[in-house]
C-alpha positions in Angstrom: -27.6 -14.6 -17.1 -24.7 -14.5 -14.6 -24.6 -11.7 -12.1 -20.8 -11.4 -12.4 -19.7 -7.9 -13.4 -15.9 -8.2 -13.1 -13.7 -10.7 -14.9 -10.0 -10.8 -13.8 -7.1 -12.6 -15.3 -3.5 -13.1 -14.1 -1.4 -15.5 -12.1 -3.1 -17.2 -9.1 -0.8 -17.7 -6.2 -1.3 -19.0 -2.6 0.4 -17.0 0.1 1.8 -19.7 2.5 3.0 -18.3 5.8 5.9 -20.2 7.4 7.1 -20.0 11.0 10.6 -20.1 12.3 11.6 -16.5 11.5 15.4 -16.1 11.5 16.0 -19.9 11.6 13.9 -20.4 8.5 15.5 -17.5 6.7 18.9 -19.0 7.4 17.9 -22.5 6.5 16.8 -21.4 3.0 19.2 -18.6 2.4 16.6 -15.8 2.5 16.9 -12.2 3.5 14.5 -10.6 5.9 13.1 -8.0 3.5 13.3 -9.5 0.0 11.3 -11.2 -2.8 12.9 -14.0 -4.8 11.8 -16.8 -7.2 12.5 -20.1 -5.5 15.7 -22.0 -6.5 15.8 -25.8 -6.4 17.5 -25.7 -3.0 14.6 -23.6 -1.6 11.7 -25.8 -2.8 11.6 -27.5 0.6 10.2 -24.4 2.2 6.8 -25.3 0.8 6.8 -28.4 3.0 7.4 -26.5 6.2 4.6 -26.2 8.7 2.0 -23.7 7.6 1.1 -20.9 10.2 -1.6 -19.5 8.0 -2.5 -19.1 4.3 -4.5 -17.0 2.0 -5.0 -16.1 -1.7 -2.2 -14.0 -3.2 -1.0 -12.7 -6.5 -1.5 -9.1 -7.4 -4.6 -9.2 -9.6 -6.3 -11.9 -7.5 -5.8 -9.6 -4.5 -7.4 -6.8 -6.4 -10.4 -8.9 -7.5 -10.9 -10.0 -3.9 -10.7 -6.3 -2.8 -13.3 -5.4 -5.5 -15.6 -8.1 -4.2 -15.2 -6.6 -0.7 -17.3 -3.6 -1.7 -19.4 -5.0 -4.6 -22.6 -7.0 -4.2 -22.3 -10.8 -3.7 -21.3 -12.8 -6.8 -19.9 -9.9 -8.7 -16.3 -11.1 -9.4 -14.6 -14.0 -11.1 -10.9 -14.7 -11.5 -9.2 -16.9 -14.1 -5.7 -18.5 -14.1 -4.0 -21.9 -13.9 -3.4 -24.1 -10.8 -2.2 -27.6 -10.2 -4.2 -30.5 -8.9 -3.0 -30.4 -5.2 -3.8 -29.2 -1.7 -2.5 -25.7 -2.5 -5.2 -25.3 -5.2 -7.8 -26.4 -2.6 -6.5 -23.9 -0.1 -6.6 -21.2 -2.8 -10.1 -21.9 -3.8 -11.2 -22.0 -0.2 -9.6 -18.6 0.5 -11.3 -17.0 -2.6 -14.6 -18.5 -1.6 -14.4 -16.9 1.8 -13.9 -13.5 0.1 -16.7 -14.2 -2.3 -14.5 -14.4 -5.4 -15.3 -17.2 -7.8 -12.2 -19.2 -8.8 -12.3 -20.0 -12.5 -9.1 -22.1 -12.7 -7.8 -24.3 -15.4 -5.9 -27.3 -13.9 -2.5 -28.6 -15.0 -1.9 -31.8 -13.0 1.7 -32.0 -14.2 2.9 -29.2 -11.9 2.1 -27.6 -8.6 -0.1 -24.6 -7.8 1.9 -21.4 -7.7 2.7 -20.6 -4.1 4.5 -17.7 -2.3 6.2 -18.7 1.0 6.1 -15.8 3.4 8.5 -15.6 6.4 7.8 -12.9 8.9 10.5 -11.6 11.2 11.3 -8.6 13.4 7.9 -8.7 15.1 6.2 -9.0 11.7 7.7 -5.8 10.5 9.9 -7.6 7.9 8.6 -10.2 5.3 10.6 -12.4 3.0 8.8 -13.7 -0.1 9.9 -16.9 -1.9 7.8 -17.7 -4.9 7.4 -20.8 -7.1 5.1 -19.8 -10.0 4.4 -23.4 -10.9 1.1 -23.9 -12.8 0.5 -20.1 -12.9 3.0 -20.0 -15.8 0.9 -22.5 -17.9 -2.3 -20.6 -18.7 -3.1 -20.7 -22.4 -5.4 -19.0 -24.8 -7.5 -22.1 -25.2 -8.1 -22.1 -21.4 -9.8 -18.7 -21.9 -11.9 -19.9 -24.8 -13.5 -22.9 -23.0 -17.3 -22.2 -23.2 -17.7 -22.1 -19.4 -15.0 -19.4 -19.1 -15.8 -17.4 -22.2 -19.5 -17.2 -21.4 -18.5 -15.3 -18.2 -16.2 -13.0 -20.2 -19.2 -12.2 -22.4 -21.5 -11.6 -19.5 -19.1 -9.5 -17.5 -19.2 -5.7 -17.7 -15.6 -4.9 -17.1 -12.3 -6.7 -17.7 -9.1 -6.5 -15.5 -5.7 -8.0 -16.4 -2.5 -7.9 -14.3 0.7 -7.1 -16.1 2.4 -10.2 -14.8 0.3 -12.2 -17.3 2.4 -10.6 -20.1 5.0 -13.2 -19.1 2.5 -16.1 -19.4 -0.1 -15.5 -22.1 -0.3 -12.1 -23.8 -2.4 -13.9 -26.4 -5.2 -14.4 -23.8 -4.8 -10.7 -22.7 -5.3 -9.7 -26.3 -8.3 -11.9 -26.8 -10.0 -10.2 -23.8 -8.9 -6.8 -25.2 -10.5 -7.5 -28.6 -13.7 -8.6 -26.9 -13.7 -5.4 -24.8 -13.4 -3.3 -28.0 -16.1 -5.2 -29.8 -18.6 -4.8 -26.9 -17.3 -1.4 -25.8 -16.4 -2.7 -22.3 -13.8 -1.0 -20.1 -10.5 -2.8 -20.3 -8.0 -2.2 -17.5 -4.4 -3.3 -17.2 -2.0 -2.9 -14.2 1.6 -2.3 -15.0 2.4 -4.6 -12.1 6.3 -4.4 -12.0 9.1 -2.2 -13.4 10.8 -5.1 -15.1 7.9 -5.8 -17.4 8.4 -2.6 -19.4 12.0 -3.6 -20.0 12.0 -7.4 -20.6 8.4 -7.8 -21.9 8.3 -4.5 -23.8 7.0 -6.0 -27.1 4.2 -7.9 -25.2 3.2 -4.8 -23.3 3.2 -2.6 -26.4 0.8 -5.1 -28.0 -1.8 -4.7 -25.2 -1.5 -0.9 -24.3 -3.5 0.3 -27.4 -6.5 -1.6 -26.2 -6.3 -0.2 -22.6 -8.9 2.2 -21.4 -7.4 2.4 -18.0 -3.8 1.7 -16.9 -2.8 1.6 -13.2 0.7 1.6 -11.8 3.0 3.1 -9.2 5.7 5.7 -9.7 8.5 3.2 -10.2 6.5 1.3 -12.8 5.6 4.4 -14.8 9.2 5.7 -14.7 10.4 2.3 -16.0 7.9 2.5 -18.9 9.3 6.0 -19.7 12.9 4.9 -19.5 12.3 1.9 -21.9 10.2 3.9 -24.4 12.5 6.7 -25.0 10.6 9.3 -22.9 13.4 11.5 -21.6 11.9 12.8 -18.4 11.7 11.7 -14.8 8.5 13.6 -14.3 5.8 11.0 -13.5 3.0 13.2 -14.9 4.8 13.8 -18.2 5.5 10.0 -18.6 1.8 9.3 -17.8 0.8 11.9 -20.5 2.9 10.1 -23.0 1.5 6.7 -22.1 -2.1 8.1 -22.2 -1.4 9.5 -25.7 -0.6 6.1 -27.3 -3.1 5.5 -30.0 -6.2 3.6 -28.9 -8.1 0.9 -30.7 -11.4 1.7 -29.1 -12.1 5.3 -30.1 -15.3 5.4 -28.1 -13.4 5.7 -24.8 -10.6 8.0 -23.7 -7.6 6.5 -21.8 -6.9 7.3 -18.2 -3.5 6.5 -16.6 -3.6 6.3 -12.8 -0.3 6.5 -10.9 -0.2 5.7 -7.2 2.6 7.1 -4.9 1.9 5.5 -1.6 0.9 8.2 0.9 1.6 10.9 -1.6 -1.0 12.1 -4.1 -2.3 9.8 -6.8 -1.9 11.2 -10.3 -4.6 10.8 -13.0 -4.0 11.7 -16.6 -7.0 11.7 -19.0 -7.8 13.8 -22.1 -4.6 15.7 -21.8 -5.2 16.9 -18.3 -3.3 16.0 -15.1 -5.2 15.8 -11.8 -3.9 14.9 -8.4 -5.8 13.3 -5.5 -4.4 13.4 -2.0 -5.3 10.3 0.1 -6.3 10.8 3.7 -3.6 10.6 6.3 -3.3 7.3 8.2 -1.6 7.7 11.7 1.6 5.7 12.0 0.3 3.8 15.0 -2.6 2.4 12.8 -0.3 1.1 10.1 0.4 -2.7 10.5 1.6 -3.8 7.0 1.8 -1.9 3.8 2.0 -5.1 1.7 -0.9 -5.3 -0.8 -2.0 -1.7 -0.4 -1.6 -1.0 -4.2 -3.6 -4.2 -5.0 -6.4 -3.1 -2.7 -6.4 0.4 -4.3 -6.7 -1.2 -7.7 -9.6 -3.3 -6.4 -11.5 -0.3 -5.1 -10.9 1.6 -8.4 -12.2 -1.2 -10.6 -15.1 -1.9 -8.3 -16.2 1.7 -8.7 -15.9 1.5 -12.4 -17.8 -1.8 -12.4 -20.6 0.0 -10.5 -20.5 2.7 -13.3 -19.3 5.4 -11.0 -16.9 8.2 -12.2 -13.2 8.3 -11.9 -13.3 10.8 -9.0 -15.2 8.3 -6.9 -13.1 5.4 -8.2 -9.9 7.1 -6.8 -11.7 7.8 -3.5 -12.8 4.2 -3.1 -9.4 3.0 -4.1 -7.7 5.1 -1.4 -10.1 3.9 1.2 -9.6 0.2 0.5 -5.8 0.7 0.3 -5.9 2.4 3.8 -8.0 -0.4 5.2 -5.5 -2.9 3.9 -2.5 -1.4 5.6 -4.3 -1.6 9.0 -4.1 -5.4 9.0 -1.3 -8.0 8.3 -1.2 -9.5 4.8 -3.5 -8.8 1.9 -6.8 -9.9 3.4 -9.1 -7.0 4.2 -10.6 -6.8 7.7 -13.8 -8.7 8.6 -16.6 -8.1 9.3 -16.7 -5.9 6.2 -16.7 -2.2 6.7 -19.2 -0.4 4.6 -18.1 2.5 2.4 -21.2 4.2 1.1 -21.7 4.4 -2.7 -22.7 7.8 -3.9 
């Protein structure tokens, strides 16, 4: 029997750091603090010299963060990549983090890659993303025996909301398995636009969710596009938590992060707040990926069958470790956070 406890699914991307700073930004028509999907004219950026690289994509980041605190060989991540050097680099990066890459391969297109251009002494980052093969994951990729056997042996299932744009069918197949076997099923809201432009797909998955994670802008977008007439984050979370569940054996918890402000948790009609520890400004290097790291700590605690209070605490700790380094890779050697 496999030792994997966490199965993750979303869009695998490679973060590809490009030098040149302002000259590169000007060459490809990019802004210093922005995130765009690559146009045809910007595709050349992926041929620029690579300064460094690492695994990216929100849910993949979270699974790597979860592996950071879980025992070896605990996490596996599925998605679609191309047959190219970017896929090799992505697998290599995940292997270093201890995350097993369970990728389907589409040789007709390139691996999804996010070009990162740092400027202003690394304080500003411009992201230019080509989703490539990440867009091409299908339900039949999930049902391949090698993949599905790991779904069946995993204790907890985590899906990123961005996959609503790719294969909600695969997300629902995982969700139905979670209900059948009474496994925790966790979804991240991922981005405000998903509640607007992929509302139908999101609404098909939410009834299966035991845990929903998001930030304040994502939960407010959900409220706006579901006729919830309030800007109170807790009230919107209460409404989301009250959506009828398929699995009646588990209650639903909605977890809303607010950066350095208190995390809000709604469960069983109650609203609780958890204030994260203060991180001195001089220790903050890069806040990119902090939310992904929080989600990783949260799901790692649940995978270890710890309660929600500890899950929030571990999530806060990992998020704070993430902002002390540049990029989304947690510091090595690993720091130990004791399990209760």
